Structure formats: structure tokens, C-alpha cells
KOLDOVEX-327320 format. One record per residue (C-alpha): x, y, z; residue number from 1. Coordinates in pm, 1 decimal. Example, Ala and Ser with C-alpha at 12.3 -4.5 7.8 and 13.67 -1.06 7.14 Angstrom:
<sites>
- 1230.0:-450.0:780.0:1
- 1367.0:-106.0:714.0:2
</sites>
This chain:
<sites>
- 1133.5:-5604.5:-870.6:1
- 1472.9:-5775.5:-931.6:2
- 1492.2:-5600.4:-1269.4:3
- 1439.8:-5269.0:-1091.6:4
- 1715.0:-5350.2:-838.2:5
- 1954.8:-5448.3:-1117.5:6
- 1884.9:-5117.7:-1292.6:7
- 1947.0:-4924.5:-971.8:8
- 2269.3:-5120.5:-911.2:9
- 2388.3:-5055.4:-1268.7:10
- 2311.7:-4683.8:-1227.9:11
- 2510.7:-4672.0:-902.8:12
- 2809.4:-4847.7:-1064.2:13
- 2801.4:-4610.1:-1363.5:14
- 2798.2:-4306.5:-1136.4:15
- 3081.7:-4446.0:-924.2:16
- 3290.9:-4515.3:-1236.2:17
- 3225.0:-4167.2:-1372.5:18
- 3325.1:-4014.3:-1041.1:19
- 3646.9:-4218.6:-1032.2:20
- 3733.8:-4110.2:-1388.0:21
- 3679.7:-3743.5:-1309.4:22
- 3866.7:-3761.2:-979.3:23
- 4160.5:-3942.6:-1136.2:24
- 4218.4:-3660.7:-1382.0:25
- 4385.0:-3331.1:-1311.0:26
- 4379.0:-2996.9:-1488.3:27
- 4665.9:-2748.5:-1499.1:28
- 4615.9:-2376.3:-1455.8:29
- 4687.5:-2315.8:-1827.0:30
- 4435.5:-2587.9:-1922.6:31
- 4173.0:-2425.0:-1700.6:32
- 4222.8:-2087.2:-1871.4:33
- 4192.2:-2248.3:-2215.9:34
- 3881.6:-2439.1:-2109.8:35
- 3720.5:-2117.1:-1978.9:36
- 3783.0:-1914.5:-2297.1:37
- 3412.4:-1925.9:-2404.2:38
- 3317.2:-1808.0:-2055.3:39
- 3568.1:-1519.9:-2054.1:40
- 3448.2:-1417.6:-2400.1:41
- 3087.3:-1407.4:-2275.6:42
- 3149.9:-1205.1:-1956.4:43
- 3462.9:-994.4:-2022.0:44
- 3405.6:-635.6:-1895.3:45
- 3545.8:-482.6:-2216.4:46
- 3233.1:-600.4:-2400.9:47
- 3009.0:-407.4:-2156.8:48
- 3138.3:-57.8:-2231.0:49
- 2784.4:75.4:-2282.2:50
- 2663.6:-76.9:-1953.4:51
- 2876.5:52.7:-1662.0:52
- 2675.5:-125.5:-1389.1:53
- 2698.7:-467.9:-1553.7:54
- 3065.4:-408.7:-1637.7:55
- 3146.9:-335.6:-1274.0:56
- 2963.1:-645.7:-1150.2:57
- 3157.6:-864.8:-1395.1:58
- 3489.6:-702.6:-1299.8:59
- 3435.4:-770.2:-930.1:60
- 3307.4:-1124.7:-987.0:61
- 3608.3:-1207.3:-1207.3:62
- 3842.1:-1092.1:-929.0:63
- 3673.8:-1327.6:-682.1:64
- 3668.3:-1613.7:-933.3:65
- 4039.2:-1571.8:-1006.8:66
- 4110.4:-1582.0:-633.7:67
- 3913.0:-1905.2:-602.7:68
- 4100.2:-2063.5:-896.0:69
- 4435.6:-1954.4:-751.8:70
- 4352.2:-2116.9:-417.0:71
- 4265.0:-2442.4:-592.7:72
- 4618.2:-2456.3:-733.5:73
- 4793.0:-2397.0:-399.3:74
- 4945.8:-2720.4:-264.8:75
- 4783.6:-2837.7:56.4:76
- 4506.8:-2575.0:48.8:77
- 4197.7:-2724.2:215.1:78
- 3992.1:-2438.5:360.9:79
- 3720.8:-2384.8:100.6:80
- 3405.9:-2181.5:153.4:81
- 3118.5:-2178.0:-96.0:82
- 3163.7:-1870.0:-316.5:83
- 2856.1:-1715.0:-476.2:84
- 2917.9:-1526.6:-800.8:85
- 2699.8:-1321.6:-1033.2:86
- 2787.4:-1251.3:-1396.0:87
- 2613.6:-1075.1:-1681.2:88
- 2653.7:-1312.8:-1974.6:89
- 2621.1:-1189.8:-2331.0:90
- 2334.4:-1367.7:-2505.8:91
- 2405.9:-1609.3:-2787.4:92
- 2201.9:-1621.7:-3103.8:93
- 2085.6:-1982.2:-3161.7:94
- 2152.7:-2000.7:-3535.5:95
- 2497.2:-1847.9:-3544.9:96
- 2791.7:-2065.8:-3637.8:97
- 3068.4:-1810.9:-3590.1:98
- 3175.6:-1771.0:-3227.1:99
- 3271.7:-1407.4:-3262.9:100
- 2940.4:-1321.6:-3426.7:101
- 2722.4:-1541.7:-3205.2:102
- 2650.6:-1274.5:-2946.6:103
- 2406.4:-989.8:-2994.8:104
- 2530.5:-633.1:-2965.9:105
- 2370.2:-545.9:-2631.2:106
- 2171.1:-847.0:-2508.4:107
- 2280.8:-1011.9:-2183.9:108
- 2137.5:-1212.0:-1895.5:109
- 2226.9:-1233.0:-1526.1:110
- 2360.0:-1568.4:-1403.8:111
- 2429.0:-1653.1:-1037.4:112
- 2595.0:-1970.1:-914.2:113
- 2785.8:-2101.6:-611.7:114
- 3129.9:-2262.9:-636.4:115
- 3212.0:-2530.1:-378.7:116
- 3429.1:-2775.4:-576.4:117
- 3784.3:-2863.6:-468.2:118
- 3950.8:-2933.1:-804.0:119
- 4000.7:-2731.9:-1123.0:120
- 3822.4:-2971.4:-1358.8:121
- 3498.5:-2980.1:-1158.3:122
- 3510.0:-2603.3:-1109.0:123
- 3554.6:-2536.3:-1481.0:124
- 3265.0:-2769.2:-1565.5:125
- 3042.2:-2602.8:-1303.4:126
- 3114.8:-2255.6:-1442.8:127
- 3046.9:-2353.4:-1805.2:128
- 2730.8:-2547.7:-1721.5:129
- 2595.8:-2266.4:-1500.9:130
- 2632.1:-2023.0:-1792.4:131
- 2482.7:-2273.5:-2042.7:132
- 2811.8:-2291.1:-2233.9:133
- 2940.3:-2599.3:-2414.5:134
- 3185.1:-2834.7:-2239.1:135
- 3266.7:-3043.1:-2550.1:136
- 3601.9:-2870.6:-2606.8:137
- 3733.4:-2994.4:-2268.8:138
- 3766.9:-3346.9:-2410.6:139
- 4037.7:-3223.6:-2647.1:140
- 4251.6:-3083.8:-2365.4:141
- 4564.3:-3277.5:-2268.0:142
- 4462.3:-3386.2:-1916.3:143
- 4709.5:-3620.3:-1749.6:144
- 4630.7:-3888.4:-1497.6:145
- 4732.8:-3828.9:-1137.8:146
- 5004.3:-4042.0:-978.3:147
- 4908.5:-4402.3:-899.5:148
- 4921.3:-4342.0:-527.1:149
- 4673.6:-4053.5:-551.4:150
- 4439.9:-4252.9:-775.2:151
- 4448.7:-4541.2:-529.8:152
- 4346.2:-4317.9:-242.3:153
- 4058.6:-4189.1:-455.0:154
- 3921.3:-4540.3:-503.4:155
- 3931.5:-4596.9:-127.7:156
- 3696.2:-4307.7:-63.7:157
- 3345.1:-4378.3:74.3:158
- 3096.8:-4496.7:-188.1:159
- 2857.1:-4237.9:-324.8:160
- 2519.1:-4410.5:-303.4:161
- 2224.0:-4350.6:-533.2:162
- 1941.8:-4132.9:-395.6:163
- 1713.3:-4438.0:-363.7:164
- 1951.8:-4581.4:-101.0:165
- 1878.8:-4292.1:135.8:166
- 1504.1:-4311.8:65.8:167
- 1488.4:-4682.1:162.8:168
- 1728.3:-4673.7:458.6:169
- 1630.3:-4338.6:608.8:170
- 1995.3:-4231.3:635.7:171
- 2084.6:-3865.4:568.2:172
- 2217.6:-3779.0:224.5:173
- 2547.3:-3584.0:276.6:174
- 2510.2:-3409.2:-61.4:175
- 2163.2:-3287.2:31.8:176
- 2290.3:-3161.6:367.8:177
- 2567.2:-2969.6:187.1:178
- 2315.1:-2813.3:-50.3:179
- 2094.0:-2708.7:241.8:180
- 2392.6:-2550.5:417.2:181
- 2477.3:-2357.6:101.2:182
- 2120.5:-2235.5:67.2:183
- 2138.0:-2074.0:411.2:184
- 2188.1:-1705.7:342.2:185
- 2506.5:-1540.5:467.3:186
- 2440.2:-1292.1:747.1:187
- 2637.6:-975.3:809.1:188
- 2750.9:-1075.2:1158.4:189
- 2864.3:-1424.8:1058.9:190
- 3051.2:-1292.4:755.3:191
- 3227.2:-1024.1:960.9:192
- 3319.3:-1290.0:1219.4:193
- 3483.6:-1500.6:948.1:194
- 3656.9:-1220.9:756.4:195
- 3751.4:-949.3:1007.2:196
- 4098.4:-1093.4:1078.8:197
- 4183.0:-1124.1:707.8:198
- 4064.4:-767.3:637.2:199
- 4260.8:-621.5:930.3:200
- 4578.2:-799.9:815.4:201
- 4543.6:-672.1:457.1:202
- 4454.6:-321.5:574.5:203
- 4762.6:-295.9:799.5:204
- 4981.8:-416.7:514.3:205
- 4836.4:-150.6:281.2:206
- 4869.4:147.7:520.2:207
- 5219.4:256.7:404.7:208
- 5105.6:243.8:41.1:209
- 4789.2:438.8:125.0:210
- 5001.6:716.7:278.2:211
- 5228.8:710.7:-25.3:212
- 4924.6:739.4:-255.8:213
- 4790.3:1042.9:-67.3:214
- 5133.8:1207.0:-74.8:215
- 5178.2:1153.5:-448.7:216
- 4826.7:1269.9:-525.7:217
- 4866.5:1587.2:-317.5:218
- 5206.6:1672.9:-463.8:219
- 5101.4:1622.7:-826.5:220
- 4771.9:1808.3:-779.5:221
- 4956.1:2101.0:-620.8:222
- 5241.8:2102.5:-874.1:223
- 5011.9:2087.4:-1179.4:224
- 4729.1:2288.9:-1012.8:225
- 4482.7:2009.5:-1092.8:226
- 4124.8:2010.7:-972.4:227
- 4137.2:1636.8:-894.0:228
- 4296.7:1301.3:-978.9:229
- 4060.4:1004.8:-1020.7:230
- 4048.9:642.5:-1134.3:231
- 3777.9:490.3:-1351.6:232
- 3828.2:139.3:-1210.8:233
- 3873.5:5.1:-858.8:234
- 4244.8:-70.5:-904.7:235
- 4453.2:-162.8:-600.0:236
- 4658.2:92.0:-406.7:237
- 4989.5:-35.7:-545.8:238
- 4859.3:-5.0:-902.3:239
- 4742.5:351.8:-839.7:240
- 5077.2:449.9:-687.5:241
- 5265.4:319.1:-991.1:242
- 5037.9:524.8:-1220.0:243
- 5109.4:841.8:-1020.1:244
- 5482.5:765.1:-1020.9:245
- 5460.7:733.0:-1399.5:246
- 5287.0:1071.1:-1429.6:247
- 5545.8:1221.1:-1195.0:248
- 5829.5:1101.4:-1419.7:249
- 5661.8:1262.5:-1721.1:250
- 5635.2:1591.3:-1528.9:251
- 6010.9:1580.8:-1463.9:252
- 6102.9:1484.7:-1820.8:253
- 5858.3:1707.1:-2016.2:254
- 5729.4:1985.4:-1787.1:255
- 5648.9:2210.6:-2085.8:256
- 5373.7:1979.9:-2220.2:257
- 5175.1:2002.3:-1894.7:258
- 5132.3:2378.9:-1891.8:259
- 4767.9:2359.3:-2007.4:260
- 4630.2:2127.3:-1736.5:261
- 4555.7:2393.3:-1474.0:262
- 4214.0:2350.9:-1313.3:263
- 4147.2:2018.9:-1488.4:264
- 4073.2:1668.9:-1357.6:265
- 4299.0:1379.3:-1460.0:266
- 4133.2:1035.9:-1484.3:267
- 4333.2:713.3:-1518.0:268
- 4128.1:487.4:-1740.5:269
- 4144.7:238.8:-2031.6:270
- 4222.1:487.8:-2310.1:271
- 4377.5:828.3:-2353.9:272
- 4202.8:1146.9:-2467.3:273
- 3951.6:1390.3:-2323.2:274
- 3623.4:1261.7:-2183.0:275
- 3275.7:1394.3:-2257.6:276
- 3282.1:1553.0:-1912.0:277
- 3597.0:1748.0:-2003.2:278
- 3842.1:1540.7:-1798.0:279
- 4190.6:1446.1:-1922.5:280
- 4198.8:1066.5:-1969.7:281
- 4530.1:883.4:-1937.1:282
- 4519.8:523.5:-2059.9:283
- 4693.7:296.6:-1808.9:284
- 4827.0:74.8:-2089.5:285
- 4970.1:368.4:-2285.6:286
- 5333.2:483.0:-2263.4:287
- 5458.1:836.9:-2198.5:288
- 5465.9:904.4:-2572.3:289
- 5085.5:868.0:-2592.6:290
- 5028.0:1076.4:-2280.6:291
- 5253.8:1350.0:-2417.4:292
- 5046.0:1367.9:-2736.3:293
- 4726.5:1411.0:-2531.6:294
- 4876.3:1698.9:-2331.7:295
- 4998.9:1863.1:-2653.5:296
- 4649.2:1841.2:-2804.8:297
- 4477.0:2006.3:-2506.7:298
- 4429.5:2349.7:-2677.3:299
- 4241.1:2175.6:-2962.2:300
- 4035.3:1976.7:-2711.9:301
- 3938.8:2297.4:-2531.9:302
- 3817.2:2449.1:-2860.9:303
- 3607.8:2139.2:-2932.3:304
- 3465.8:2155.3:-2580.7:305
- 3346.1:2512.6:-2639.9:306
- 3173.0:2400.3:-2961.0:307
- 3015.7:2112.6:-2767.7:308
- 2875.4:2346.8:-2500.4:309
- 2731.7:2567.7:-2776.1:310
- 2568.9:2261.3:-2931.8:311
- 2410.0:2168.8:-2598.1:312
- 2265.1:2521.5:-2571.8:313
- 2113.6:2496.8:-2920.2:314
- 1949.9:2163.0:-2838.1:315
- 1817.6:2315.9:-2515.7:316
- 1660.5:2605.0:-2707.5:317
- 1484.9:2365.1:-2947.0:318
- 1345.9:2162.5:-2652.1:319
- 1192.1:2442.3:-2445.8:320
- 1493.6:2511.6:-2225.4:321
- 1556.7:2156.1:-2098.7:322
- 1924.5:2118.6:-1997.2:323
- 2142.7:1858.8:-2172.2:324
- 2378.1:1697.8:-1919.7:325
- 2634.2:1416.7:-1910.0:326
- 2642.8:1196.5:-1594.8:327
- 2967.8:1003.0:-1557.5:328
- 2827.5:747.8:-1308.9:329
- 2531.0:651.2:-1527.0:330
- 2661.5:685.4:-1883.0:331
- 2934.7:500.3:-2073.7:332
- 3275.8:666.8:-2076.9:333
- 3277.9:860.3:-2405.9:334
- 3553.9:1069.7:-2554.9:335
- 3487.0:1433.3:-2632.9:336
- 3482.8:1353.9:-3008.0:337
- 3231.6:1069.0:-2966.8:338
- 2999.5:1280.6:-2755.2:339
- 3018.6:1573.0:-2995.9:340
- 2916.1:1348.0:-3287.3:341
- 2621.1:1218.0:-3083.4:342
- 2504.2:1571.5:-3000.0:343
- 2552.2:1693.4:-3357.0:344
- 2346.1:1407.5:-3502.3:345
- 2066.7:1462.6:-3250.2:346
- 2068.2:1839.4:-3307.9:347
- 2032.2:1801.4:-3685.4:348
- 1734.3:1568.6:-3638.7:349
- 1564.3:1813.4:-3398.9:350
- 1630.6:2113.5:-3623.6:351
- 1475.0:1941.9:-3924.6:352
- 1166.5:1827.7:-3729.4:353
- 1089.4:2175.1:-3586.8:354
- 907.1:2055.6:-3275.1:355
- 665.8:2316.7:-3134.4:356
- 814.0:2355.4:-2784.5:357
- 728.9:2683.4:-2610.5:358
- 1049.6:2873.3:-2520.3:359
- 1162.2:2808.2:-2157.9:360
- 855.1:2589.5:-2090.4:361
- 1081.1:2302.7:-1977.8:362
- 1339.0:2514.9:-1799.2:363
- 1476.6:2341.5:-1489.5:364
- 1444.2:1991.8:-1636.2:365
- 1738.9:1775.3:-1744.2:366
- 1808.5:1510.1:-2006.6:367
- 2091.9:1277.2:-2110.3:368
- 2149.4:1122.6:-2453.1:369
- 2217.7:751.5:-2503.2:370
- 2290.9:569.1:-2827.3:371
- 2202.4:214.2:-2718.4:372
- 1835.0:272.0:-2630.0:373
- 1523.3:288.0:-2845.4:374
- 1258.5:428.6:-2611.9:375
- 1273.8:740.2:-2389.0:376
- 1251.0:695.5:-2011.6:377
- 1244.3:898.8:-1691.6:378
- 1509.4:822.7:-1429.8:379
- 1427.1:811.8:-1057.7:380
- 1661.1:1111.4:-1015.5:381
- 1441.3:1321.3:-1245.3:382
- 1643.5:1340.0:-1568.2:383
- 1509.1:1213.3:-1901.8:384
- 1705.9:943.5:-2082.3:385
- 1658.9:1012.5:-2453.3:386
- 1777.5:774.3:-2729.0:387
- 1957.5:946.0:-3015.7:388
- 1733.9:752.6:-3259.2:389
- 1411.6:858.6:-3084.9:390
- 1130.9:975.7:-3313.5:391
- 1080.1:1354.2:-3254.5:392
- 700.6:1322.1:-3221.2:393
- 737.6:1043.5:-2963.5:394
- 999.0:1250.6:-2779.5:395
- 767.0:1552.4:-2762.5:396
- 472.7:1351.0:-2628.8:397
- 686.1:1170.9:-2368.7:398
- 846.5:1488.6:-2229.2:399
- 510.9:1669.4:-2204.1:400
- 349.6:1367.8:-2031.0:401
- 630.7:1322.5:-1777.7:402
- 736.2:1683.3:-1712.5:403
- 558.9:1719.2:-1376.6:404
- 682.1:1381.8:-1253.4:405
- 1035.4:1479.8:-1357.0:406
- 1017.8:1797.2:-1146.5:407
- 899.9:1596.9:-845.0:408
- 1181.9:1344.1:-892.8:409
- 1442.4:1620.8:-913.5:410
- 1319.0:1764.5:-586.2:411
- 1323.5:1418.8:-426.7:412
- 1679.8:1368.9:-554.5:413
- 1803.0:1679.2:-369.9:414
- 1642.6:1557.3:-46.8:415
- 1789.0:1209.3:-99.8:416
- 2141.5:1339.1:-153.1:417
- 2125.5:1537.0:171.4:418
- 1988.9:1236.9:364.0:419
- 2250.2:1004.8:212.7:420
- 2539.3:1234.2:312.2:421
- 2404.9:1274.3:666.5:422
- 2370.1:896.4:709.6:423
- 2721.0:832.3:571.5:424
- 2868.1:1087.3:815.1:425
- 2666.8:947.9:1108.0:426
- 2759.1:585.7:1027.3:427
- 3127.8:673.2:983.3:428
- 3133.8:840.1:1325.2:429
- 2918.4:578.0:1500.9:430
- 3134.4:281.8:1394.1:431
- 3466.6:475.5:1397.6:432
- 3521.3:388.5:1032.1:433
- 3821.6:525.5:850.3:434
- 3610.6:546.5:535.0:435
- 3255.5:459.6:421.3:436
- 3174.9:468.2:50.8:437
- 2963.2:292.2:-213.0:438
- 3012.9:152.0:-560.6:439
- 2864.0:361.8:-845.1:440
- 2610.7:86.5:-919.5:441
- 2452.9:129.0:-572.0:442
- 2175.1:389.5:-583.4:443
- 2114.9:657.5:-320.0:444
- 1793.2:484.5:-209.9:445
- 1983.7:158.8:-156.3:446
- 2261.7:337.7:33.7:447
- 2010.8:513.6:260.1:448
- 1834.2:186.6:338.7:449
- 2167.1:14.8:410.3:450
- 2295.9:287.0:644.8:451
- 1968.0:306.5:838.6:452
- 1980.5:-66.5:912.2:453
- 2353.3:-54.3:996.4:454
- 2287.7:213.8:1259.8:455
- 2050.5:-25.7:1438.0:456
- 2334.9:-277.1:1489.2:457
- 2630.6:-300.5:1724.2:458
- 2935.5:-365.8:1504.9:459
- 3266.2:-325.9:1691.9:460
- 3437.4:-515.0:1404.6:461
- 3424.8:-203.9:1185.7:462
- 3645.0:26.4:1394.2:463
- 3920.2:177.6:1177.9:464
- 3809.0:-15.8:868.3:465
- 3731.5:92.2:510.1:466
- 3373.0:-17.0:434.7:467
- 3236.9:-32.7:79.1:468
- 2864.9:-80.5:13.7:469
- 2833.5:-310.6:-285.6:470
- 2616.8:-597.6:-416.9:471
- 2813.2:-885.0:-260.8:472
- 3046.0:-981.3:24.7:473
- 3419.6:-952.8:-38.9:474
- 3750.7:-850.6:116.4:475
- 3950.9:-644.5:-133.1:476
- 4326.0:-687.3:-175.4:477
- 4397.4:-374.4:31.2:478
- 4168.1:-470.0:319.3:479
- 3847.1:-286.8:224.5:480
- 3536.7:-471.1:342.9:481
- 3261.5:-500.5:80.2:482
- 2910.1:-583.9:198.0:483
- 2586.9:-596.0:-6.6:484
- 2353.4:-303.3:46.8:485
- 2068.0:-547.6:121.0:486
- 2265.5:-751.2:380.7:487
- 2069.9:-988.1:603.4:488
- 2095.0:-1036.0:976.8:489
</sites>
């Protein structure tokens, strides 16, 4: 028995010493970034170009994580709330020794964890451990001891007892109580109570910029006779305004190069060119020189687009009249050249196989091509997702087997779109919202379910707000409220 008590006592002392060591060390912001390099490499959105949904989730989670890390570095900041994050982490191959080659091309896993630590070192360790990433490299970082006075106050903190202490005495374990509190799911009402004031403050601050954005967008669209101006990412209002100002300066300096943009859509994105959907892409990191080249090449792009449309028609004829489409929200952002090469390769394979499809037998059906899949599938919206490497015989069997289901799904899609629009309009009017929208990764079925349940609630908090239906709770930098589509009450 005494041996057991000595072991318990030694364990308690070891844990107390370890805690004191960790608490007496501090980590700078630069050290934290260096320590999190393996994490950033595993979750960075640029590596998820072929997976728009996962990319968007990682982008939004990184924004919230960066905000949490910034708050940790603010002097005197004490108001911390547990922050739940979800990341898609690229899978690591167990036998790879090279870091840059240790991740598979498309494999990833979803990881969710809650941050509730109050110092950078503990937060960094929590993030790496949650994602099953090594923490060995942290030992090599130059971490300085805190001032003597701060270390002294750390040692005077209440003792952290071993779990057996609470079992024998019957006292409540404060760590266990904290964990139970964190496990309690956030409800919509409680979250709105806590975040309404912050959202209203940010929204009021952003109103002048929002008006400026609308003015710039209207003037440029009218001046260049554009169909629309869009953004691929959810950049802030200030960032969008600066991009429009930059385009406006180019219009003033080189008006002759923009003569061929009439009727087109301009999309601000990561790279410049023309997209598979025929939109003019302006890379936000490119200078006017690169944008000018894109505008000068537009006649050649238009010729390539005509050849691409002809190629789609030929594929359609070989597959019984099924329509080849490109869906921006569901497919990776491809350039016109990349998409043409994909279509051309697929067409040559079909032409050589000579599949016996009856002419116009599949008319009215739709399909998209994807290069990172190996098996065909049928989407809930009724279109076929066909891998470019799909065996022609397998493709033929799959389309014949699923044709009727595809027609039913397409019909259901039309009904869903009408219902979704009606519910968005009704919800916007009911709660006096300035705007109600959803992220691309939220499906129509999820949006419909969300709006139906919202309409059963009384939510005066939402008057005049911008509400985004997403997968998590967040207040964006310009005051938009993000709530998960499956919110709880």
C-alpha cells in the first residue's frame, strides 16, 4: 500500500514539475509560426486545388486559428472562449523520409479539435498533437525563460492533483468540469447572444466600404460593359475594393487593351488567364503587366473557346446526346487550356472505343469530367461525374444503369432550386436581413433544412445583418454572421 502511495506521490510531483517547466517558458509569434510549419504544410489550401469544398473549410479554419493566435499575443488579453476547428489534413505515407514527398497526391482526413489554451506553446502542441504531427522539432527552438517575477507567480498557483486524489476525496476535478463544459454543444441563441454586439460593430464599420465596393463594381461593369464581376475567394471588403481600384487604374492607363471584354465576366482569383467557364481570370498577386497580357490574348482565347465547344458537341454525339457541362461550384478552377486538354484526351479515347450508344438516347442528361477520380458516379443533382481515365465499357454500363435515376434527380434539382430561393426570400423578409447567402460547400438540401428551422424561431438579433450559412460559427471581419447549416437549439 505504501509503495502504491509513493508511486502516486512521485507521479504527482513529476506532473507538477512538467507543468512548471512548460509554464515557465514562453514562445514568440515567430517561433510559433516556425513550430507550426508541418501543420501549415499539411493543411494549406493551395494543396487542395482539386477539392474546392475541403479547400474552403481549411481557408476558413485558418482564419479563425490566426485570430486565436493573435489574441494570445495581445498583452492583458484574458477573455478566451473554446474555439472548435476542423481541418482536412493531407495524409502522410508511413515509409517516406522526405517531408515534401511524404504526402499522397489526393489523400486527406478530417480532423476536429477544440482550442482552449492560454499560451502559445500549449496551443502549438495541442494543434500538432491533434493532427498527429511530430513535436520533436519544438525542442530546437530558442525559447526563453519568462522573467523571475512571472515564474514565481506560476509556482504559487494551486497544485494540480492527480486523478486519484479526486476519486478518494470525492472533490470535483476542475479539469473534468472544463471538459464537460466544452462538450456542451453551442446553440444558435447562445452564440448570437455572445456575438451580436461584435458583429454589429464590425458591420457598421464596414458600411462605407460596402457602398464604395458597390459603386466601383457598378461603374466598372457599366464602363467595360461586363456581364459580372466576381471573386473566387471570400476576401474582405477592403481587399475587394483595392482590387477594383487596381482594375480601374488599368482602364485609365490602357483603355485600348480592354476593348474585347464586352459581355464577359471578370473573376478575381489566384492566377490570370481564362477559366474553363469562359470567364476572364485576374490573379490578385499579378501586376498590371500580367493583366494587360491576358486582355491582349482575349481574341486567341475566344478562338480556343469555340474549339472547346465543338469538342463538347463531338463527345455528346458519341455518348448518345448527353450534354458535357462544367460546374464552377463543384469542379476545380481550371484554365481554358487545361480543360481543353482534358476534353481532347477523353474524346480520343471515346472515338477509338466506338461505344454503341443510340443517337439522342441520352438527350437531356448531363455529365462533368474530373481527372482525380477513378470510378464514375451520379450526383444528387442528376449529373454524371465521369473520370477521364474511366474504362469505356464501364462508362457505358454505368450510364445505362443510372440513366432513369439521373432524370429523376434532375427533376428534383429544379424543384429544390425553386424551394431554396423561396425560403431564402422568405427568411430574408421575415428576419429583416440585409443579405442571406450560403457558402458553395453547403448543398441546396442543407440550405432548405436550415431555412425551414430558422423560420420556426424568433430571432430579433438578425435585423439588418448579413447572414451566411456555413459549417461553423464565426463572425467575419466585415460583420457577416456565419452559422452552421445544422445549428442546434
